[in-house]
C-alpha positions in Angstrom: -82.5 30.3 -2.1 -81.1 27.8 -4.6 -82.1 24.2 -5.3 -79.4 21.5 -5.0 -80.5 20.5 -8.6 -79.2 23.9 -9.8 -75.6 23.4 -8.4 -72.9 24.2 -10.9 -69.1 24.4 -10.5 -68.4 27.9 -9.0 -71.8 28.3 -7.4 -71.5 29.9 -4.0 -73.8 28.9 -1.1 -74.1 29.8 2.6 -73.9 26.9 5.0 -73.4 27.0 8.8 -72.6 30.7 8.7 -69.8 30.2 6.1 -69.6 30.9 2.4 -68.7 27.8 0.3 -68.0 27.4 -3.4 -69.0 24.2 -5.3 -65.9 22.6 -6.7 -67.5 19.4 -7.9 -71.1 18.1 -8.1 -72.7 14.8 -9.2 -76.4 14.0 -9.5 -77.0 10.4 -8.3 -80.2 8.5 -9.1 -80.0 5.2 -7.4 -82.2 2.3 -8.5 -83.9 2.3 -5.1 -84.6 5.4 -3.0 -84.6 9.1 -3.8 -82.1 11.0 -5.9 -79.3 13.0 -4.3 -76.5 15.4 -5.1 -73.0 14.6 -4.0 -70.8 17.8 -3.8 -67.3 18.8 -3.0 -67.4 22.3 -1.3 -64.4 24.6 -0.7 -64.6 27.3 2.0 -64.0 30.7 0.5 -62.5 32.1 3.8 -60.3 29.2 4.9 -59.8 27.1 1.7 -60.8 23.9 3.5 -62.5 21.3 1.2 -65.4 19.1 2.5 -67.7 16.6 0.8 -71.4 17.0 1.5 -74.5 15.2 0.2 -77.8 17.0 -0.4 -81.2 15.6 -1.2 -82.3 16.3 -4.8 -84.3 19.5 -4.8 -83.2 20.6 -1.3 -83.1 24.4 -0.9 -79.9 26.0 0.2 -79.2 29.7 0.9 -77.3 31.1 -2.1 -74.4 33.5 -1.1 -74.6 36.8 -3.0 -71.1 38.0 -3.6 -70.0 41.5 -4.8 -66.9 41.8 -7.0 -65.0 45.0 -7.1 -61.9 45.9 -9.2 -59.5 47.8 -7.0 -56.1 49.3 -7.7 -53.3 48.9 -5.1 -51.9 52.3 -4.4 -49.6 52.0 -1.4 -48.7 50.3 1.9 -49.1 52.1 5.2 -48.2 50.6 8.6 -48.8 47.0 7.4 -52.1 47.7 5.7 -52.4 47.5 1.9 -54.4 50.5 0.6 -56.6 50.0 -2.5 -58.6 52.5 -4.5 -61.9 51.9 -6.4 -61.2 53.4 -9.8 -64.8 54.4 -10.3 -65.8 55.9 -7.0 -62.2 56.7 -5.8 -63.0 55.2 -2.4 -60.1 53.8 -0.4 -60.2 50.3 1.1 -57.6 49.1 3.6 -56.8 45.3 3.8 -54.3 43.5 6.0 -52.0 40.8 4.6 -54.1 38.2 6.3 -57.1 39.3 4.3 -55.1 39.3 1.1 -53.6 35.9 1.7 -50.5 34.4 0.0 -50.9 36.8 -2.9 -49.7 39.7 -0.9 -46.1 39.0 -1.8 -46.9 39.8 -5.5 -48.6 43.2 -4.9 -46.9 46.2 -6.4 -48.2 49.7 -6.7 -50.6 50.3 -9.6 -51.6 46.6 -9.8 -55.4 45.9 -10.3 -57.0 43.1 -8.3 -60.5 41.8 -7.9 -61.8 41.9 -4.3 -64.8 39.8 -3.5 -67.1 41.0 -0.7 -70.0 39.2 1.1 -72.2 41.4 3.4 -69.6 44.1 3.3 -66.8 41.9 4.5 -63.8 40.9 2.3 -63.8 37.2 1.5 -60.9 37.0 -0.9 -58.6 38.9 -3.1 -58.0 37.6 -6.7 -54.7 38.6 -8.3 -54.2 38.4 -12.0 -53.2 34.8 -13.0 -49.9 35.9 -14.4 -47.8 39.0 -13.6 -44.6 40.4 -14.9 -41.9 41.3 -12.3 -38.3 42.2 -12.3 -35.6 39.9 -10.9 -33.7 41.9 -8.2 -31.5 39.1 -6.8 -30.3 35.7 -8.0 -27.1 33.7 -8.3 -25.2 34.6 -11.5 -25.5 32.3 -14.5 -22.5 30.2 -15.5 -21.5 29.5 -19.1 -23.0 26.2 -20.2 -26.3 26.6 -18.3 -29.1 25.3 -20.4 -32.8 26.0 -20.5 -33.6 22.5 -19.3 -30.7 22.2 -16.9 -32.2 23.1 -13.6 -33.5 25.9 -11.4 -32.3 28.4 -8.8 -34.1 30.7 -6.4 -34.7 34.3 -7.5 -36.0 37.2 -5.5 -38.4 39.6 -7.4 -39.0 43.3 -7.0 -41.9 42.7 -4.6 -39.8 40.5 -2.3 -41.4 37.2 -3.5 -39.1 34.3 -4.2 -39.6 31.9 -7.1 -37.6 29.2 -8.7 -36.2 30.2 -12.2 -34.1 28.5 -14.8 -30.3 28.8 -14.5 -30.0 31.3 -17.4 -32.1 34.0 -15.8 -30.0 37.0 -14.5 -30.6 40.1 -12.3 -32.6 42.8 -14.0 -34.6 40.6 -16.3 -38.4 40.8 -16.5 -40.1 37.4 -16.0 -43.7 36.2 -16.0 -44.9 34.4 -12.8 -48.0 32.3 -12.2 -49.5 33.7 -9.0 -51.6 30.5 -8.3 -48.6 28.2 -7.8 -45.6 30.5 -7.6 -44.1 29.1 -10.8 -41.9 30.7 -13.5 -43.7 31.0 -16.9 -41.1 32.7 -19.1 -39.2 35.8 -19.9 -41.0 39.0 -20.7 -39.6 41.3 -23.4 
C-alpha cells in the first residue's frame, strides 16, 4: 500500500483492477476542509488518461512492476520472439502486446519489457534508433535542409517523414516516441 501523500510522477498504482501511472499530481490544502491530492493518471495497458482526486493520506494499492531487458531474436507466425540475455529464456509477444513500436523492431534490438503479475504490460523501445532508408523518392538538385519533407520507408517497414536531401541507403536516426526524423547517422 502507498499513501496518496507519497505520489510522485511515475508512481504506479492499482485501481479498479488496472495499473495506472501518475502523470501529474498536486497537493491541495484548501482554507476550509481537509487536504486532498489531485492527480492525472494514465492507464499503462490502454494509454487512457483520467483525472482523479484522493483524500490526503488515503491508502492505495501500489503496483509492483518487474522490468526485464530482452533481445528481439526473430519473428515466427506473427509472434515476436525475445530472449532474456541472462537466463536465455524465450518470450513470445504479439504485435498487440508490443503496440505501435512493433514497426521499429529488428533482429538483435534490445527492449525493456514491463511485467505485472506475470503479464506483459508494455514494451519500451530505445528512444532513438538508427535504421537504413530502403525506399524514398530521389532528391532533386536544389533541395535544401529546411525545404520540406517526403515519406521514406525504413528497413523494418516503418514509414517516417524525412528531409528532401535523404536518399536510399542512408542511415538515419528516428525518435520512436513520435515517429520523427532526428538526423543522419554516420
